[in-house]
TORDO-362226 format. One line per field, with one value per atom (N, C-alpha, C): residue number from 1; atom name; x, y, z. Coordinates in steps of 0.05 Angstrom, whole numbers, padded with zeros to 5 digits. Layout:
residues N
nr <- (NUM ...)
atom <- (CA ...)
east <- (X ...)
north <- (Y ...)
up <- (Z ...)
This chain:
residues 111
nr <- (1 1 1 2 2 2 3 3 3 4 4 4 5 5 5 6 6 6 7 7 7 8 8 8 9 9 9 10 10 10 11 11 11 12 12 12 13 13 13 14 14 14 15 15 15 16 16 16 17 17 17 18 18 18 19 19 19 20 20 20 21 21 21 22 22 22 23 23 23 24 24 24 25 25 25 26 26 26 27 27 27 28 28 28 29 29 29 30 30 30 31 31 31 32 32 32 33 33 33 34 34 34 35 35 35 36 36 36 37 37 37 38 38 38 39 39 39 40 40 40 41 41 41 42 42 42 43 43 43 44 44 44 45 45 45 46 46 46 47 47 47 48 48 48 49 49 49 50 50 50 51 51 51 52 52 52 53 53 53 54 54 54 55 55 55 56 56 56 57 57 57 58 58 58 59 59 59 60 60 60 61 61 61 62 62 62 63 63 63 64 64 64 65 65 65 66 66 66 67 67 67 68 68 68 69 69 69 70 70 70 71 71 71 72 72 72 73 73 73 74 74 74 75 75 75 76 76 76 77 77 77 78 78 78 79 79 79 80 80 80 81 81 81 82 82 82 83 83 83 84 84 84 85 85 85 86 86 86 87 87 87 88 88 88 89 89 89 90 90 90 91 91 91 92 92 92 93 93 93 94 94 94 95 95 95 96 96 96 97 97 97 98 98 98 99 99 99 100 100 100 101 101 101 102 102 102 103 103 103 104 104 104 105 105 105 106 106 106 107 107 107 108 108 108 109 109 109 110 110 110 111 111 111)
atom <- (N CA C N CA C N CA C N CA C N CA C N CA C N CA C N CA C N CA C N CA C N CA C N CA C N CA C N CA C N CA C N CA C N CA C N CA C N CA C N CA C N CA C N CA C N CA C N CA C N CA C N CA C N CA C N CA C N CA C N CA C N CA C N CA C N CA C N CA C N CA C N CA C N CA C N CA C N CA C N CA C N CA C N CA C N CA C N CA C N CA C N CA C N CA C N CA C N CA C N CA C N CA C N CA C N CA C N CA C N CA C N CA C N CA C N CA C N CA C N CA C N CA C N CA C N CA C N CA C N CA C N CA C N CA C N CA C N CA C N CA C N CA C N CA C N CA C N CA C N CA C N CA C N CA C N CA C N CA C N CA C N CA C N CA C N CA C N CA C N CA C N CA C N CA C N CA C N CA C N CA C N CA C N CA C N CA C N CA C N CA C N CA C N CA C N CA C N CA C N CA C N CA C N CA C N CA C N CA C N CA C N CA C N CA C N CA C N CA C N CA C N CA C)
east <- (01920 01926 01927 01945 01946 01953 01946 01952 01971 01990 02008 02002 01997 01994 02020 02031 02055 02049 02057 02053 02081 02088 02113 02108 02118 02117 02142 02137 02160 02168 02193 02202 02186 02180 02165 02177 02159 02167 02179 02182 02195 02176 02150 02131 02133 02136 02140 02165 02186 02210 02204 02188 02181 02163 02144 02126 02142 02161 02178 02194 02205 02221 02203 02179 02161 02155 02148 02140 02164 02188 02210 02228 02226 02244 02230 02218 02208 02188 02169 02150 02163 02184 02199 02212 02223 02235 02213 02190 02168 02161 02159 02153 02174 02199 02222 02220 02212 02211 02184 02164 02138 02122 02128 02114 02089 02066 02040 02027 02029 02015 01985 01969 01940 01932 01946 01940 01957 01958 01974 01956 01960 01944 01961 01955 01966 01944 01952 01933 01923 01897 01884 01878 01865 01857 01865 01879 01887 01909 01923 01943 01967 01972 01996 01992 01995 01991 02018 02038 02064 02067 02044 02045 02038 02050 02042 02035 02011 02001 01997 02006 02001 01997 01984 01978 01992 02002 02015 02000 01997 01984 02005 02003 02021 02006 02019 02007 02006 02029 02031 02057 02063 02086 02113 02114 02139 02143 02122 02123 02132 02122 02129 02159 02168 02195 02215 02209 02228 02230 02207 02207 02216 02207 02215 02245 02256 02284 02301 02293 02308 02308 02285 02282 02301 02299 02315 02345 02353 02382 02393 02375 02384 02403 02427 02447 02438 02423 02414 02392 02375 02355 02368 02388 02402 02415 02426 02438 02418 02395 02374 02362 02358 02348 02367 02393 02413 02415 02413 02412 02390 02366 02342 02344 02362 02365 02392 02405 02432 02432 02412 02410 02401 02380 02369 02350 02346 02328 02300 02286 02258 02240 02245 02227 02236 02217 02222 02215 02193 02183 02167 02170 02155 02138 02113 02095 02083 02082 02068 02052 02031 02013 02006 02000 01992 01963 01948 01919 01912 01895 01884 01855 01843 01815 01797 01777 01757 01740 01732 01718 01691 01679 01652 01654 01678 01680 01691 01678 01687 01716 01734 01762 01767 01750 01753 01750 01741 01737 01762 01784 01810 01828 01837 01856 01845)
north <- (02427 02411 02382 02367 02338 02325 02300 02284 02261 02257 02234 02214 02189 02168 02152 02148 02132 02109 02085 02062 02050 02048 02036 02009 01989 01961 01957 01951 01948 01918 01914 01887 01879 01853 01844 01855 01866 01876 01904 01916 01943 01967 01961 01983 02003 01993 02013 02031 02020 02037 02058 02052 02071 02093 02085 02104 02123 02112 02128 02148 02139 02157 02180 02174 02195 02215 02204 02221 02239 02227 02242 02256 02250 02262 02271 02252 02258 02281 02282 02304 02331 02333 02358 02366 02347 02353 02361 02347 02355 02385 02392 02420 02439 02432 02448 02454 02434 02436 02443 02448 02456 02433 02408 02385 02381 02380 02380 02353 02339 02314 02318 02300 02300 02281 02258 02238 02214 02198 02173 02151 02127 02103 02078 02060 02034 02015 01992 01973 01955 01954 01936 01910 01912 01888 01894 01876 01880 01861 01868 01849 01846 01867 01866 01885 01875 01892 01904 01903 01916 01942 01955 01978 02004 02025 02052 02066 02077 02091 02120 02139 02167 02182 02206 02223 02250 02260 02287 02304 02329 02348 02366 02369 02385 02405 02427 02446 02434 02422 02409 02392 02379 02361 02376 02401 02417 02423 02430 02435 02410 02387 02362 02356 02358 02351 02369 02395 02414 02408 02405 02400 02373 02352 02325 02321 02331 02328 02343 02366 02381 02365 02354 02338 02313 02299 02274 02280 02304 02310 02323 02328 02340 02322 02331 02314 02305 02322 02315 02293 02295 02274 02247 02248 02224 02211 02227 02216 02203 02217 02207 02181 02180 02155 02132 02138 02117 02107 02126 02118 02099 02105 02089 02061 02058 02032 02019 02029 02019 01989 01980 01951 01934 01943 01929 01947 01942 01959 01959 01981 01985 01979 01991 01990 01969 01952 01932 01942 01958 01967 01993 02011 02036 02037 02044 02047 02075 02089 02115 02119 02135 02142 02171 02184 02212 02214 02231 02234 02263 02268 02294 02293 02315 02315 02308 02292 02287 02312 02317 02342 02344 02322 02324 02327 02326 02327 02354 02368 02394 02394 02408 02408 02418 02435 02446 02426 02402 02382 02369 02371 02360 02384 02383 02403 02431)
up <- (01952 01976 01968 01980 01976 02002 02004 02028 02020 02037 02033 02056 02048 02068 02068 02092 02096 02114 02107 02123 02129 02154 02162 02174 02161 02172 02188 02214 02232 02235 02242 02249 02274 02277 02300 02327 02343 02369 02368 02345 02342 02339 02338 02336 02360 02385 02407 02403 02392 02387 02366 02345 02325 02337 02354 02366 02385 02399 02417 02400 02378 02361 02350 02342 02333 02356 02379 02402 02411 02412 02424 02404 02378 02359 02333 02319 02292 02291 02310 02309 02313 02328 02331 02305 02291 02264 02244 02246 02228 02233 02258 02264 02254 02258 02248 02218 02203 02174 02162 02180 02170 02158 02167 02157 02175 02162 02177 02178 02201 02203 02207 02196 02199 02221 02223 02244 02241 02262 02264 02274 02263 02272 02272 02290 02290 02281 02269 02258 02281 02285 02304 02290 02267 02251 02222 02210 02182 02174 02154 02143 02162 02179 02195 02219 02244 02267 02277 02259 02265 02249 02242 02225 02239 02230 02237 02211 02210 02186 02195 02178 02183 02158 02161 02139 02143 02121 02120 02100 02107 02089 02076 02049 02034 02016 02010 01991 01963 01955 01929 01930 01908 01907 01911 01901 01904 01934 01948 01977 01991 01984 01996 01992 01967 01960 01975 01976 01990 02020 02033 02062 02069 02055 02061 02057 02035 02029 02050 02058 02079 02105 02113 02137 02135 02113 02110 02110 02102 02100 02126 02145 02170 02186 02191 02205 02233 02247 02273 02271 02251 02247 02240 02222 02214 02238 02256 02281 02299 02303 02320 02309 02283 02271 02274 02270 02274 02303 02322 02350 02356 02345 02351 02339 02320 02307 02312 02333 02339 02346 02360 02368 02345 02331 02308 02293 02267 02251 02262 02257 02265 02242 02219 02196 02175 02168 02147 02120 02118 02092 02096 02077 02077 02051 02054 02031 02033 02011 02011 01986 01990 01968 01971 01949 01949 01939 01953 01946 01941 01921 01916 01924 01933 01941 01917 01922 01902 01898 01873 01866 01882 01889 01902 01932 01944 01973 01982 02001 02009 02020 02007 02014 02043 02053 02080 02103 02097 02118 02128 02113 02122 02130 02155 02165 02162)
């Protein structure tokens, strides 16, 4: 099992548009492709309060690559993403990291 952390830095004022896109579209596509979210957070205090951070759970990197690539190539997803950014871009920068469980921590505590 591995966890991917993704941080989306939004253009000023565009975080609500990103949250709406997740609620109304992205989560449905995640379900369609078997992508398992662990949780979503917005930044209250930190380097930037225009961020959405979320965690995804994967079996391994091959699982991640197959599901993520299929999701990203979905023509319906591409159209929905383009619609949501028709007026102006939402995301300025994406950062992601991959984590493996530490040997001393019980793996069953996540998901």
